[in-house]
N, C-alpha and C positions, 0 to 999 in steps of 0.2 A: 505495502499497500503506499510504503514512505516513496518506495520507488516510482511510482505511477507522481505522486505529488510533484516530485522534482523535476521528473521529464515536465509535467505541464508551467513547472515555475521557469523550468530553462528554456521554454518556449515564449515564455511572454518574455520573457528577459533578452529575446532574440532580435523581438518583434520590437522591443523597448530601444537596441543600442540602434536597427536598422533605421528606424523613426529620428535617432538623432543625426544617422548618415547621411542619411535622405535631406533631413533639411538646414544642414551644413552645406550639402552640394549645392543645394539650390541659392544658399546666401553668396555663397562663392558667386555661381553663376552671375547671381545681382551685384553685386560688386565689381565685378571688373562688366559689366554694362557701365552701370555707371558709370568707371572711368571714360568710354570709347564716346559715352554719348552727354557725361556730365552734368548729367543726372544728380542733381541734390536729395529729390525726394528719397531716390532709389537706394541714394547712398545713406543715407539719413534711416530708412525700414532699414536696410543692412547691420550698422549700428545699432538697432533698437532690439533687432532679431536676437545678436549677442545676447543679450541681458537671460534668453526663453533657453540659447543654447547652453549656457554656463548651469542654468538650474535644471535642463534635463541630464546633465553631466553627472550632477549632484545627486538625482535620483537613480542613474542607472548602478552609482558606486556605489548608494545605500541599501541596493537593490542585489548586487554582487555580494557584499558583507554578510546582510540576510541568511541568503543562502549559503553559506560558508560555516555563518553561526549553530544553524536548524537543520543542516543537512551534510557535513559535515561530507560532502564529494570525495571521491576517489576518482583516479585514471582519465578517460577523456571528459568525465565531468568538470573536476577539478580543472584542466586544463582549458575547457570551454570558457569557466567563470575567469581565471588570473588571465583569459587575453581578451573578455570582454572588459575588465578593469582597464588595462593596456591602452586596449583601440579606445574605449570610451574618453583616457586620455590624449590621446593622439588626436580624436576628432574635436574635442573642445579646443586644442592649441589651433589646429587648421579654423574654428569659426574665428576664433581671436585675429589670427590675418586677414581671415577675411573680414572683420568689421574696420583694420586697418586699410586694406584695400580702400574702402567705404570712405573713411578720415580723409586720407589721398583722395581720393576723389571729389569732395567737398573744397580740398584746398584748390585741385585741378579748376574747378567752375567759377570759381576766383579767379581767376591768371590768365593769363594769355593764353588761348588755344591750341596749344604744341599739340601736332599732331599724334598721333598714337602709332607707331611703327606695328606692320602687317605681324612680325614676328610677334613682339608681343601678344596679341591675338593670336598665332598658331600655339605658342608656349601657354597661355590660360586655357586655351582645348585642351590638351596635351594631357597638361595638370586633370583636369575634370574629369578627365577621359579614365584616368591611373588610379584616378578617387570613384569613380564608379567599377571599375573593375577589381579593386582591393573589398565592395566589400559585396560583389558580388562572389567573391572570393569565401565571403567571410559564410553570406546564405549558403552558399554550397560546398560549403567545407573545402575545397578544391584547391591542393596543394599545387598542382600545377597552373592553372590562373594568376596563382598569389606568385608564382616564379615568376612567369611573366609580365607584372606587373617592376620586379626588380630589374625584368631585363628591358626593362623603359628607360631603365636611370641614366642611361648614357646618352641616349636620344635628350632627357632633359636636357644635361649639362649641358649639349651641344646646343641647343637656342639659346639656351641658356648665355652662354657665351658669345655667340651669336647677337644677341638681342643687346648684352652691354656694348658690344665695337658700334652695332647700329645708332645708340645712346649717347655714346662719346661723338661719333661722327656729326650729328642732330649738334651737341655743345657745341662745336668749335665752329659751324656754319650760323648759330643760330645765339651768342652770347649775350645778347640783349634779353633770351629769356632763360635763361640759365637756371632758376628757382624753379619752372616748371617741369622743364627738362630733368632735374635732381629728384623731382617727383616722382616722375614716370622709373627713374631708377631705384626707387624704395619698392614702387607696385614689382620690378621686377623681380627683386631679392623676396619679397614677402612670397610671389608664386611660386621661387625653387624651392623654397623653408618648407612650401605646403606642401612640392613632391616629394618632400624628405617624409615627412611625419604619414602620404601614404605610403611610400616603402617601407616603414615602419608598423604600418597596418598590416600592410603582405605578408611581413615578416612573423608580425603576433599569431596570423593565421597559421601560416606554418608548425609554429609551435604548439598552436591547437589541434592541427592535422597529425603530425608526427612528432610530436615531442620533444625537438629541439629548437633549442635557439639559436638562431640564425644571423643576429646581428654580429655588423664587422666581418661576414665571409661576403665572398664576389658572390655573383649572382652564378648560376651554374647552368643556366636553361636561357643559350642566348636566341631566345625565340622574338621573332620580331608580332610587337604588339599593336602596331596599327598598316600594318601592312605595304600594297602599292601606295593607296593614296595618300600616306604620310612622302611618300621617295616624290612625292611629284608637285610636293611643294617646297 
């Protein structure tokens, strides 16, 4: 009977962490859209929603602690709960970074409308895609999909490096609007850090599924995350 109750509670916990992930993912999309459109209302929504994300993160953590105390799970159930605690924290940090992007969008709306480089838009799309795939790996408890997320790290790094180069060129061409371009540098850095947190989520999924800690290891599956479509851009 206790096992049945535990499984029911674990399913409820899974729904909570996935709902948090969906909220974070949507807020990130809204934050970057506010950057591109200079939409202050959207940016303020992102900042306000971060408070909801913070509360949901606390709720998930408290649920995990309750399950550990009440059921004293072992083996795969224990790994699942431990992984959710860690993923919960990663999602909260992604939410914070999305709020930071929202704050930068407010600044840009009040400044000279410097163009957002196409590479920044591509990087944002890639980052959101690996967050989605990391969460899919969690839903399916899919180690192969988690490794695909890890393998995307090189592409993210390459896009980030290319974007920094473009922003540096933008500064040289438009010194009169240095502050606005520096703000875009901040957004680029936030996106790169979000990708790091998505990678951490994938590593936590691998721990959940396989029982091994994968942090600080090189990805061992050189899978292409985005296929031919990414190569054409």
